[in-house]
Every structure is written in C-alpha cells, then in structure tokens.
C-alpha positions as CSV (number, residue, x, y, z in Angstrom):
1,X,-0.1,0.0,0.1
2,X,1.3,3.3,-1.2
3,X,2.1,6.0,1.6
4,X,-0.4,8.7,2.2
5,X,-0.1,12.3,1.0
6,X,0.0,15.1,3.2
7,X,-3.3,15.5,1.8
8,X,-4.2,12.2,2.6
9,X,-3.2,12.8,6.5
10,X,-5.1,16.0,6.8
11,X,-8.2,15.4,5.1
12,X,-8.3,11.9,7.9
13,X,-7.2,14.6,10.4
14,X,-10.5,15.9,10.1
15,X,-12.0,13.1,12.4
16,X,-8.3,11.3,12.8
17,X,-6.1,13.2,15.1
18,X,-3.8,10.1,14.9
19,X,-3.4,11.3,11.3
20,X,-2.1,15.4,11.7
21,X,0.6,13.4,14.5
22,X,1.7,11.6,11.2
23,X,2.1,14.9,8.8
24,X,3.4,16.3,12.7
25,X,6.3,13.6,12.6
26,X,6.6,14.5,8.8
27,X,7.4,18.0,9.0
28,X,8.1,18.7,12.5
29,X,11.6,18.9,12.0
30,X,12.1,20.7,8.8
31,X,9.9,23.7,10.1
32,X,11.6,23.7,13.5
33,X,15.2,24.1,11.5
34,X,12.8,27.3,9.5
35,X,13.1,29.0,12.9
36,X,16.3,27.5,14.1
37,X,17.6,29.1,11.1
38,X,16.3,32.4,11.8
39,X,16.2,33.0,15.3
40,X,18.6,31.4,17.0
41,X,17.0,30.5,20.0
42,X,16.3,26.9,20.2
43,X,13.1,27.5,22.8
44,X,11.8,30.7,20.7
45,X,12.1,27.8,17.7
46,X,10.2,25.7,19.4
47,X,7.6,27.7,20.7
48,X,6.9,28.6,18.0
49,X,7.3,24.9,16.0
50,X,4.8,24.2,18.2
51,X,2.0,27.5,17.3
52,X,2.9,26.7,13.6
53,X,1.5,23.2,14.3
54,X,-1.6,24.6,16.4
55,X,-2.4,27.0,13.8
56,X,-2.3,23.9,11.3
57,X,-4.6,21.9,13.2
58,X,-7.1,24.8,14.0
59,X,-6.9,25.5,10.3
60,X,-6.7,21.9,9.1
61,X,-10.0,21.5,7.7
62,X,-10.2,24.3,5.6
63,X,-6.6,22.9,3.6
64,X,-7.1,22.8,-0.2
65,X,-4.3,20.1,-2.1
66,X,-2.8,22.5,-4.4
67,X,1.0,21.2,-4.1
68,X,0.3,17.8,-5.6
69,X,-0.8,16.3,-1.9
70,X,1.9,18.2,-0.9
71,X,1.4,20.6,2.3
72,X,5.0,21.7,3.0
73,X,3.7,25.1,1.2
74,X,0.4,25.5,3.5
75,X,2.7,24.6,6.4
76,X,5.5,27.1,5.8
77,X,3.1,29.7,4.8
78,X,1.8,29.1,7.7
79,X,5.2,29.2,9.5
80,X,6.1,32.4,8.1
81,X,3.0,33.4,9.1
82,X,4.2,33.2,13.1
83,X,7.4,34.7,12.5
84,X,6.3,37.6,11.3
85,X,2.9,37.9,14.0
86,X,6.5,36.9,16.5
87,X,8.6,40.0,15.8
88,X,6.0,42.2,15.3
89,X,4.3,41.1,18.7
90,X,7.6,41.5,20.4
91,X,8.8,45.2,18.3
92,X,5.5,46.1,20.4
93,X,6.0,45.2,23.8
94,X,9.5,46.5,23.7
95,X,8.3,49.4,22.5
96,X,5.7,50.1,25.1
97,X,8.2,49.0,27.8
98,X,10.6,51.7,26.3
99,X,7.6,54.5,26.9
100,X,7.0,53.1,30.5
101,X,10.3,53.5,31.3
102,X,10.5,50.1,32.1
103,X,13.4,48.5,30.3
104,X,16.9,48.5,31.9
105,X,20.8,49.5,30.7
106,X,21.5,45.8,31.2
107,X,18.7,44.3,28.9
108,X,19.4,43.0,25.6
109,X,17.0,43.8,23.0
110,X,17.3,41.9,20.0
111,X,13.4,43.2,18.0
112,X,15.2,42.2,14.4
113,X,15.4,38.7,13.1
114,X,18.8,37.9,11.3
115,X,18.6,40.4,8.1
116,X,18.3,37.0,5.8
117,X,15.8,35.8,8.4
118,X,12.6,34.8,5.2
119,X,15.6,35.2,2.1
120,X,14.9,31.8,0.9
121,X,11.2,32.5,1.2
122,X,11.4,35.1,-0.4
123,X,13.6,34.6,-3.2
124,X,11.8,32.0,-3.9
125,X,8.6,33.8,-4.3
126,X,10.2,36.4,-6.0
127,X,11.7,34.0,-9.1
128,X,8.3,32.3,-9.8
129,X,6.5,33.8,-13.1
130,X,4.4,37.3,-12.5
131,X,1.1,35.1,-12.6
132,X,2.1,32.4,-10.6
133,X,3.5,34.5,-7.9
134,X,0.3,37.0,-8.0
135,X,-1.9,33.5,-7.7
136,X,0.2,32.2,-4.7
137,X,-0.5,36.2,-2.8
138,X,-3.6,35.9,-3.9
139,X,-4.5,32.3,-2.9
140,X,-2.7,31.4,0.5
141,X,-1.4,34.4,2.0
142,X,-4.6,36.8,1.1
143,X,-6.6,34.1,1.5
144,X,-8.6,34.8,-1.3
145,X,-11.2,31.7,-2.8
146,X,-10.0,30.9,-6.8
147,X,-12.7,32.5,-7.9
148,X,-11.7,36.2,-5.9
149,X,-8.1,35.7,-7.8
150,X,-9.5,35.0,-11.0
151,X,-11.4,37.9,-11.0
152,X,-8.4,39.7,-9.6
153,X,-5.9,38.3,-12.2
154,X,-8.6,38.0,-14.9
155,X,-8.5,34.5,-15.9
156,X,-10.7,31.9,-14.5
157,X,-11.3,30.3,-11.7
158,X,-9.1,27.5,-13.3
159,X,-6.8,29.0,-14.6
160,X,-6.0,30.3,-11.0
161,X,-5.9,27.0,-9.7
162,X,-3.4,25.9,-12.8
163,X,-0.9,29.3,-11.6
164,X,-0.9,28.5,-7.9
165,X,-0.3,25.1,-8.3
166,X,2.3,25.3,-10.1
167,X,3.6,28.1,-8.2
168,X,3.4,25.7,-4.9
169,X,5.1,23.0,-6.5
170,X,7.8,25.3,-7.6
171,X,8.1,27.2,-4.4
172,X,8.2,23.4,-2.0
173,X,10.8,22.1,-4.6
174,X,12.9,25.2,-4.0
175,X,12.3,24.9,-0.2
176,X,12.6,21.1,0.1
177,X,15.7,21.9,-2.1
178,X,14.9,19.7,-4.9
179,X,15.7,22.7,-7.6
C-alpha cells in the first residue's frame, strides 16, 4: 500500500488526530529548522514550531491540496506568518516597555531577526513567474477563493487554480532543495 500523501493525512485529520500526528512527524524537524535558522534561539524555535502546528491543527479543515498532495507550502506559509507575527508582537512589547520606562540598561533587546531570515522563501517567491507569484500571494497569503483570485488576475477560476498549483509546486521543490 502506498504511503498516504500529506493531503490524505489532513483530510483524515478532520476526524482522526493520529493522521495529524503523522503529518507533524513528517514536517516538525523541517519547520523547527526553518525557525532555528532565523531566530538562533532554541526555545523560541520550539515555541514557534508548536504555534505553527497549533494553527495548522485549527485550520486543517480549510486545507486545499494545491501542491500535488504536499502540505509543505501550506505549512511553511503558516510558519512564515507565525514568525512575522512573533517579531511584530515582540517589537510592540519592547516599544511599550520603553515608553513606560521599564527597560533597564542591561537588557539586551533584539527586535529584528537576522537580516536574511526570510530570504530563501522571499527569493523563491520572487523568482516565480509573475502570474504564479500573484496567484500564490492572493490564494495562500491573502486567503482569497479561486474565483476571487481569477477575478483579480483577469482569468478563470480554473486558470487561477493552475497558476497557484504550479507556483506552490515550484516553491515546494525549492524549499525541499530539489531545485
């Protein structure tokens, strides 16, 4: 029997938590490595990984297979969002503490991550053909339906789906080191 695809596992995870556990086991190390490379903080990397899979669990019912059975691009989009929100939250906390005079001279405050923390994902997205890049942005990042993506891009929902699928396939290959 062939191994289940990520999409199969996410579909099964709607009623079977063990299916989600199998997906977690496939991706946890890669998601953790994604955070570790960007934060250089073991505890933060673990927390961000947990947050990513928590969000994936909560939104598993809305997963759409856009990458030939792979959930990698979907999970890494969630991870990127978690990282961006974490950085923004930290910046806001530090700004508030600074305004209130609660920072001490000895506190080390590093709000911004390393300059290249999203370089690989951003570079991969930038290298997509314009139509695929726009379709991925609208569908995956902005959460628009295929009909809305098609209307925005001036194409049919089917053409929008194809652009998103091709873009995500390319991103998956790049992130997994196949390109």
